[in-house]
N, C-alpha and C positions, 0 to 999 in steps of 0.2 A: 719541295723535294720529297720524293717518296722512295722508300727502299723495299727491295723484295729480298727474301732470303730463300735460298734453295739449298738441299743437302743431297749429297752424293756418296759413293763409296767405291772402293776399288780394294782388290787383294794384290800384294805385290811382296817380292823378297827384295831385300838388299844387304849391304854390310858396310860399316864404316870402321876399316882397320885402325884408325886413330882413335876410336871412341872407347878403348877398353875392351877387356876380353869378351864380355857378353855381348856388345854391339858390333865387335869386330868379326865375329862369326856371321856367316850367312843365317839370315832369319827372316820371317815374314810378318806383314801386319794387315789388318783389316784397316785401311786407311779411310777414316771418315772425313768428308770435306764438305764444309759450309761456306757458301758464297753469298756475299751481299752485293747487291746490283743497286746503284743509286741513278734514278730517274728524275729530270727536272720538268718532264712535260707529260701531262695526261691528255689522252685523246678520248672523249667520251666516256671518260671513267677508267680507262685502262691505260697502263704504262707500256706493258708488253705480255703477252700471254705466256703463262708458266710453261705451256708445251712448247712455245717458240724458243724460249730460254734452253729448254732442255735439248732441243733438236741441236742446238749449238754446243752446249757444254758436255752432254753425255758422251759424244764421241771422243772428246778430248780426254775425259776422264777414264772412259773405259779403253782408251787405247793403251793403258797401263795395265789393265787387270790380268792377273796371273802371269806376270812377267817378273823376271830378275832384273831390277833396275841397277846398272852398274856404271860407275864412273869410268868416263873413257880412258883414263890412265891407269886403271886398276890392273894388276899384275895377273888377276885370274881370267881375264878375257881370252888368252890363247888356249886355255883349258877348255872353257866353254865352247870356243870354236871348234877345238878338235872333238869333243863330244857331241857337237852338233845340238847343244843346248840352246834353246830360244832365250834371248835377253834383250833389253833395250840399253844401248849405250847413250849416256847422258854426259854434258860437258861440265859437270859438277858432282861434288862429293854428296852422296845421296842422303844427307841428314833432312829432318823435317823441315828445318828452316829453308834449306835450298829447294826442297820439293814444292814448298808452299809458295816462294817467290816465283818458281818457274811455272807452275800451274796457273798463277794469277796473271802472268805475262802471256801465256798461251790463250787464255781466255779474253784477255783484253785485246790481243792481236786478232781474235775471231770477230771482234767488232762490238762486243758487249762493255756495258758501263759498270764493269767489277770496281768495287772500291774496297773490298775487305775480303780476306778468305783465311779460314781456319782449318788446319790439319790437325786430325788426331790419330796418334799411332796406338794409343791404348785408352782405356777408360779414364785414365787419370793424367795423360800427358798429351797436351796440344800446343800447337804454334799458331799464332795469329800474325798476320801480315796486312798492314794498312799503309800502303805507300803514300 
């Protein structure tokens, strides 16, 4: 077994109304994402080229870049639509934990053997998901 670790980042805003005053307001993060891919086969010394991993993962990560990520049941959506503000509607509350699980699923569904993901919202706060 060989593991490859790749790091990415994106900028996004969100809010969690149930998470207290500070996190309940619209705010943004530089999300740092670390993905671990586990391979069981090596072909002539290579599992998968880093650049081939990037071709699959970067579009998934960057599709969220500079957007407001909003839970599909958030009451702010009609205001965003009225103001013609760009946002991405997601089927979950936008906690770091939910974002972590969602991104891992998206990457796995794209065909990569991802086994672990870490998302950091700040320098001191991270979530790790390893299903």
